[in-house]
C-alpha positions as CSV (number, residue, x, y, z in Angstrom):
1,M,26.5,12.3,14.7
2,L,25.5,10.6,11.4
3,R,21.8,10.3,11.0
4,V,20.2,7.7,8.7
5,V,16.5,7.4,8.0
6,V,15.3,3.9,6.8
7,A,12.0,4.3,5.0
8,S,11.4,1.0,3.3
9,D,8.4,-1.0,2.1
10,K,8.2,-4.7,2.8
11,F,10.1,-7.3,0.8
12,K,7.0,-9.2,-0.1
13,G,7.1,-12.8,1.1
14,S,10.3,-12.3,2.9
15,L,10.6,-9.3,5.2
16,T,8.3,-6.7,6.8
17,S,9.2,-3.1,6.6
18,A,10.3,-3.2,10.3
19,Q,12.5,-6.2,9.7
20,V,14.2,-4.4,6.7
21,A,14.9,-1.4,8.9
22,T,16.3,-3.6,11.7
23,A,18.7,-5.4,9.3
24,V,19.8,-2.1,7.7
25,A,20.4,-0.5,11.1
26,T,22.6,-3.5,12.1
27,G,24.7,-3.2,9.0
28,V,25.1,0.5,9.2
29,R,26.2,0.4,12.9
30,R,28.8,-2.2,12.2
31,V,30.6,0.5,10.2
32,H,29.5,3.5,12.2
33,P,28.6,2.4,15.7
34,G,27.6,5.9,16.8
35,A,25.2,6.5,13.9
36,S,21.6,7.4,14.7
37,V,19.3,5.1,12.6
38,V,15.6,6.0,12.5
39,A,13.1,3.5,11.2
40,V,10.1,4.9,9.3
41,P,8.3,1.8,7.8
42,V,6.2,2.8,4.8
43,A,3.7,1.2,2.5
44,D,1.9,2.3,-0.7
45,G,-1.7,1.5,0.4
46,G,-1.5,-2.3,-0.1
47,D,-0.1,-5.1,2.1
48,G,1.7,-3.6,5.0
49,T,-0.3,-0.4,5.3
50,L,-1.7,-1.4,8.7
51,A,1.7,-2.4,10.0
52,A,3.3,0.8,8.9
53,A,0.6,2.8,10.7
54,V,1.1,0.9,13.9
55,A,4.9,1.3,13.6
56,A,4.3,5.1,13.3
57,G,2.5,5.1,16.7
58,Y,-1.1,4.3,15.8
59,T,-2.9,1.8,18.0
60,L,-4.2,-1.4,16.5
61,V,-7.9,-2.0,17.2
62,P,-8.9,-5.6,16.5
63,V,-11.9,-6.4,14.5
64,V,-13.3,-9.8,13.4
65,A,-14.8,-9.3,9.9
66,S,-15.6,-11.3,6.7
67,G,-12.7,-12.4,4.6
68,P,-13.1,-12.3,0.8
69,T,-15.1,-15.5,0.6
70,G,-17.2,-14.9,3.8
71,D,-15.1,-16.7,6.4
72,A,-14.5,-14.8,9.5
73,V,-10.9,-13.4,9.8
74,R,-9.1,-11.4,12.5
75,S,-8.2,-8.0,11.2
76,G,-8.6,-4.5,12.5
77,Y,-7.8,-0.8,12.0
78,A,-5.1,1.4,13.3
79,R,-6.2,4.5,15.3
80,R,-4.7,7.7,16.5
81,G,-7.1,10.3,17.8
82,D,-10.1,10.5,15.5
83,T,-8.2,9.0,12.5
84,A,-8.4,5.4,11.5
85,V,-6.3,3.5,9.0
86,V,-8.0,0.6,7.2
87,E,-6.2,-1.9,5.0
88,L,-8.4,-3.7,2.5
89,A,-5.8,-6.4,1.8
90,D,-5.6,-7.3,5.5
91,V,-9.3,-8.2,5.8
92,C,-10.4,-9.3,2.3
93,G,-7.4,-9.2,0.0
94,L,-5.7,-11.9,-2.0
95,G,-3.7,-13.1,1.0
96,R,-6.9,-13.9,2.8
97,L,-8.3,-16.4,0.2
98,P,-8.6,-19.7,2.0
99,D,-8.7,-22.1,-1.0
100,G,-7.2,-20.3,-4.0
101,L,-8.5,-17.5,-6.3
102,A,-12.2,-16.8,-6.4
103,P,-12.7,-14.2,-9.1
104,M,-16.5,-14.5,-9.3
105,T,-17.4,-14.8,-5.6
106,A,-14.7,-12.8,-3.7
107,S,-16.3,-9.7,-2.0
108,S,-15.2,-6.4,-0.4
109,F,-17.8,-6.8,2.4
110,G,-15.3,-7.3,5.2
111,C,-13.6,-4.0,4.3
112,G,-16.9,-2.3,4.8
113,E,-17.3,-4.0,8.2
114,V,-14.0,-2.7,9.4
115,I,-14.8,0.9,8.2
116,A,-18.1,0.6,10.0
117,A,-16.4,-0.5,13.2
118,A,-14.1,2.5,13.0
119,V,-16.9,5.0,12.4
120,D,-19.1,3.5,15.1
121,A,-16.1,3.9,17.5
122,G,-16.1,7.6,16.8
123,C,-13.4,8.0,14.1
124,T,-14.2,11.0,11.8
125,R,-11.3,10.5,9.3
126,V,-10.7,7.1,7.6
127,I,-7.7,6.5,5.5
128,L,-8.4,3.4,3.3
129,G,-5.6,1.5,1.5
130,I,-7.2,-0.5,-1.3
131,G,-4.2,-2.3,-2.9
132,G,-4.2,-6.1,-3.0
133,S,-7.9,-6.8,-3.3
134,A,-9.2,-10.2,-4.2
135,S,-12.6,-9.1,-5.6
136,T,-14.0,-7.5,-8.6
137,D,-17.4,-6.6,-7.1
138,G,-17.4,-2.8,-7.7
139,G,-17.4,-2.2,-4.0
140,I,-20.9,-3.6,-3.7
141,G,-19.9,-5.7,-0.7
142,L,-18.4,-2.8,1.0
143,V,-21.5,-0.7,0.5
144,H,-23.8,-3.5,1.7
145,A,-21.7,-3.8,4.9
146,L,-22.1,-0.1,5.5
147,T,-25.9,0.0,4.9
148,G,-26.6,-3.2,6.7
149,S,-28.7,-4.5,3.8
150,G,-28.5,-5.7,0.2
151,A,-30.2,-2.5,-1.0
152,L,-28.5,0.6,-2.5
153,D,-29.8,3.1,0.0
154,T,-28.0,6.4,-0.4
155,A,-29.9,8.0,2.5
156,V,-28.6,5.3,4.9
157,L,-25.0,5.8,3.5
158,R,-25.2,9.5,4.0
159,A,-26.4,9.2,7.5
160,R,-23.8,6.5,8.4
161,L,-20.9,8.6,7.1
162,D,-22.2,12.0,8.2
163,G,-19.2,14.0,9.3
164,V,-16.7,11.4,8.2
165,Q,-13.9,12.1,5.8
166,L,-12.8,9.1,3.7
167,V,-9.4,9.3,2.0
168,V,-8.4,6.5,-0.3
169,A,-4.9,5.5,-1.1
170,C,-5.0,4.7,-4.8
171,D,-2.2,4.3,-7.3
172,V,-4.0,3.4,-10.5
173,D,-6.0,5.5,-13.0
174,N,-8.2,2.8,-14.5
175,P,-11.9,3.4,-15.1
176,L,-14.5,1.0,-13.7
177,T,-15.5,-0.7,-17.0
178,G,-14.3,-1.3,-20.6
179,P,-11.0,-2.5,-22.0
180,R,-9.0,-0.6,-19.3
181,G,-11.5,-1.4,-16.6
182,A,-11.3,-3.3,-13.4
183,A,-12.3,-6.7,-14.9
184,A,-10.3,-6.5,-18.1
185,V,-7.0,-5.3,-16.6
186,Y,-7.0,-6.9,-13.1
187,G,-9.5,-9.8,-13.4
188,P,-7.0,-12.2,-14.9
189,Q,-4.6,-11.5,-12.0
190,K,-7.4,-12.6,-9.7
191,G,-8.0,-15.8,-11.6
192,A,-10.7,-14.7,-14.1
193,S,-10.9,-16.5,-17.4
194,P,-11.7,-14.5,-20.6
195,A,-15.4,-15.5,-20.3
196,E,-15.4,-14.5,-16.6
197,V,-13.8,-11.2,-17.4
198,T,-16.7,-10.5,-19.8
199,A,-19.2,-11.5,-17.1
200,L,-17.6,-9.4,-14.5
201,D,-17.5,-6.4,-16.7
202,A,-21.2,-6.8,-17.4
203,R,-21.8,-6.9,-13.6
204,L,-19.8,-3.8,-13.1
205,T,-21.7,-2.0,-15.9
206,E,-25.1,-2.9,-14.4
207,W,-23.8,-1.7,-11.0
208,A,-22.6,1.6,-12.5
209,D,-26.0,2.1,-14.1
210,R,-27.8,1.5,-10.8
211,V,-25.5,4.0,-9.0
212,A,-25.9,6.6,-11.7
213,A,-29.7,6.3,-11.4
214,A,-29.6,6.6,-7.6
215,T,-27.1,9.5,-7.4
216,G,-27.6,11.4,-10.7
217,R,-23.9,11.1,-11.4
218,D,-22.0,8.6,-13.6
219,L,-18.4,8.2,-12.4
220,R,-17.6,4.9,-14.0
221,D,-15.0,6.6,-16.3
222,T,-13.3,8.6,-13.5
223,P,-9.6,7.7,-13.2
224,G,-9.2,5.4,-10.3
225,S,-12.7,4.1,-10.2
226,G,-11.4,0.7,-11.4
227,A,-9.0,0.4,-8.4
228,A,-9.4,-2.6,-6.2
229,G,-11.9,-4.3,-8.4
230,G,-14.1,-1.2,-8.4
231,V,-13.9,-0.3,-4.7
232,G,-12.5,3.0,-6.0
233,F,-15.8,3.6,-7.8
234,A,-18.0,2.9,-4.8
235,A,-15.8,5.1,-2.6
236,L,-16.0,8.0,-5.1
237,A,-19.6,7.7,-6.2
238,L,-21.3,6.7,-3.0
239,L,-19.0,7.5,-0.1
240,G,-17.7,11.0,-1.2
241,A,-14.1,9.8,-0.9
242,E,-11.0,11.7,-2.0
243,L,-8.5,9.6,-3.9
244,R,-4.8,10.3,-3.3
245,P,-1.6,8.6,-4.4
246,G,-0.9,5.8,-1.9
247,I,2.7,6.5,-1.1
248,D,2.2,10.3,-0.7
249,L,-0.6,9.6,1.8
250,M,1.4,7.1,3.7
251,L,4.5,9.3,4.0
252,E,2.3,12.0,5.4
253,L,0.7,9.5,7.8
254,V,4.0,8.3,9.2
255,G,5.6,11.7,9.5
256,F,8.4,11.0,7.0
257,R,9.3,14.6,6.2
258,E,9.6,15.4,9.9
259,Q,12.2,12.7,10.3
260,L,14.4,14.2,7.7
261,A,15.7,17.0,9.9
262,G,19.5,16.6,10.2
263,A,19.6,13.4,8.1
264,D,22.6,12.5,6.1
265,L,21.1,9.7,4.1
266,V,17.7,8.0,3.4
267,I,17.7,4.3,2.7
268,T,14.5,3.1,1.1
269,G,13.6,-0.2,-0.5
270,E,11.2,-2.9,-1.7
271,G,11.3,-6.4,-2.8
272,A,11.9,-5.7,-6.5
273,L,12.9,-2.6,-8.3
274,D,11.3,-2.7,-11.8
275,E,9.1,-0.6,-14.1
276,Q,6.3,-0.4,-11.5
277,T,8.8,1.3,-9.1
278,L,8.9,4.3,-11.4
279,H,5.2,4.9,-11.3
280,G,4.2,5.8,-7.7
281,K,5.6,2.9,-5.7
282,A,7.3,3.3,-2.4
283,V,10.9,3.8,-3.5
284,A,10.0,6.5,-6.1
285,G,7.7,8.2,-3.6
286,V,10.3,8.3,-0.8
287,A,12.9,9.7,-3.2
288,A,10.6,12.4,-4.5
289,A,9.7,13.5,-0.9
290,S,13.3,13.5,0.3
291,A,15.5,16.5,0.6
292,V,18.6,14.5,1.3
293,P,20.4,11.8,-0.7
294,V,18.5,8.5,-1.2
295,V,19.8,5.0,-1.9
296,A,17.7,1.8,-2.2
297,V,17.9,-1.8,-1.1
298,C,15.9,-4.5,-2.8
299,G,15.8,-8.2,-3.5
300,V,16.2,-7.9,-7.2
301,N,17.0,-4.8,-9.3
302,K,15.8,-4.6,-12.9
303,L,16.4,-0.9,-13.3
304,R,19.3,0.9,-14.9
305,A,21.3,3.5,-13.1
306,D,19.8,6.3,-15.3
307,Q,16.2,5.1,-14.5
308,L,17.0,5.2,-10.8
309,A,18.6,8.6,-11.1
310,A,15.5,9.9,-12.9
311,V,13.4,9.3,-9.8
312,G,16.0,10.6,-7.4
313,V,17.7,7.3,-6.3
314,R,21.5,7.6,-6.3
315,A,22.2,3.8,-6.2
316,A,20.5,0.5,-5.7
317,Y,21.8,-2.5,-3.7
318,A,20.2,-5.9,-4.4
319,L,20.4,-9.1,-2.4
320,T,21.1,-10.9,-5.7
321,D,24.3,-8.8,-6.0
322,L,25.6,-11.1,-3.2
323,E,23.5,-14.2,-3.7
324,P,22.3,-15.0,-7.3
325,D,19.9,-17.7,-6.1
326,V,16.6,-15.8,-5.5
327,S,15.2,-18.6,-3.4
328,R,18.0,-18.3,-1.0
329,C,17.6,-14.5,-0.9
330,I,13.9,-15.0,0.1
331,A,14.7,-17.7,2.6
332,Q,17.6,-15.9,4.4
333,P,17.5,-12.2,3.5
334,V,18.7,-10.7,6.8
335,P,22.5,-11.5,6.7
336,L,22.6,-10.4,3.0
337,L,20.8,-7.2,3.8
338,E,23.1,-6.4,6.7
339,K,26.1,-6.8,4.3
340,L,24.5,-4.5,1.8
341,A,23.9,-1.9,4.6
342,E,27.6,-2.2,5.5
343,R,28.5,-1.4,1.9
344,I,26.1,1.5,1.9
345,A,27.7,2.9,5.1
346,I,31.1,2.7,3.6
347,E,30.3,4.1,0.2
348,H,27.9,6.9,1.3
349,L,28.1,7.6,5.0
350,T,31.8,7.6,5.4
351,M,32.0,10.2,2.7
352,A,29.3,12.2,4.4
353,E,31.2,12.0,7.7
354,T,34.4,13.3,6.1
355,G,32.6,16.0,4.2
356,E,33.1,14.4,0.8
357,V,30.4,13.9,-1.8
358,G,28.9,10.4,-1.9
359,A,29.1,8.2,-5.0
C-alpha cells in the first residue's frame, strides 16, 4: 500500500494546515484510492502552532487573557501530560489587534498570563511559539504577568518558574537593540514610524540596562533576543529559556519522524515559497528532516528548481499554476489543491508504485 505523509503549514489567510491535508488527501485518493494518507499538520512557532499541537493529540485548555491592547480574548494552551504549548500569536499577536496596528502600546502581557495558567495547572515544560507578535515591549508585559506586579522581581520569577523548563521556538537571530534590533527591523512591520522606532529602541535599551543590573548578565546582543519584539530577550535573560528553531521543535512535538516509517512520499507546503522558505521555514524544515522524497504545494512559488533542490524539495506545485488570479486562489483554494494533489499522485506516486524513480 502506498503511504503518503502530508506535513504542511497553513496557507495564511486561506487554509489551515488540517484543511491543506484534507484537500491533498482527496486528490491523492482520486488517483490511488487505496493509498494511506497521514496528516501531520505543522507550524514554525507562529500562527497555527496551537492548532498543530491539538491536531497532534494535545488537548486544548481554554484561557481568557489580555489581547495586545488589553482587551480580553479567548485563547488557551495545548496540553499533553506535563507539557504545555503556548502560541503568542493566538493571544496577543498581530491578528488579535482590534483597531489596527499599535506599535507603541501593544503588549505581551497576555502571553505571560497564558504561561502562568499552564504553570499553575501543573505543567513543568512549556513550549512557547513567539512568531507573529504585535508588540515591541521587550517582553516586559509577559514578565509583569508572571510576577503579578509592575516590578522587576527576579526572586518572584524564580519561584514562579521553579522546576519549569521553558523552550522557545525562535527563527530569527536579531539582537534586542541597535540597527538589527527588534525595533529597527520589525518595528516598521508593526506600524512604527522612524521616530517611533527610535523611541522603541530607547525603551528596549533602558529595559536591557535594568535587567542587566538585576541579573548581573547583559544578554541584549544574544542572537534571538530581538525575536517577537524582545520577548526572546525576556525569555533568555529572566526566564532561563532555551531557544530552538521553530520548525525543528514543532516537528519533534507532532512526532513527524515517527510517521515516516514506510512512507513513499512527503507532501509539505505553505502559502508562498520564497526566500524566507530557504531559511528555517516549514517547507525547508520538513525536507531536511525527511528520509523519503519530498514535494511541496503552495499558493505562489517564487523559487527556482535549483533553490528547491538545495533544501531537499524535488518539485513544487502552486495554485497559480492552475489559476493565475491570486485572489481566486485565496478565495477557492480547495478544488485547485485537489487537482495539484492528483498531479502529484500521477507524477510521483504512480512511479513509486511501479518501482520507477519519481521525477
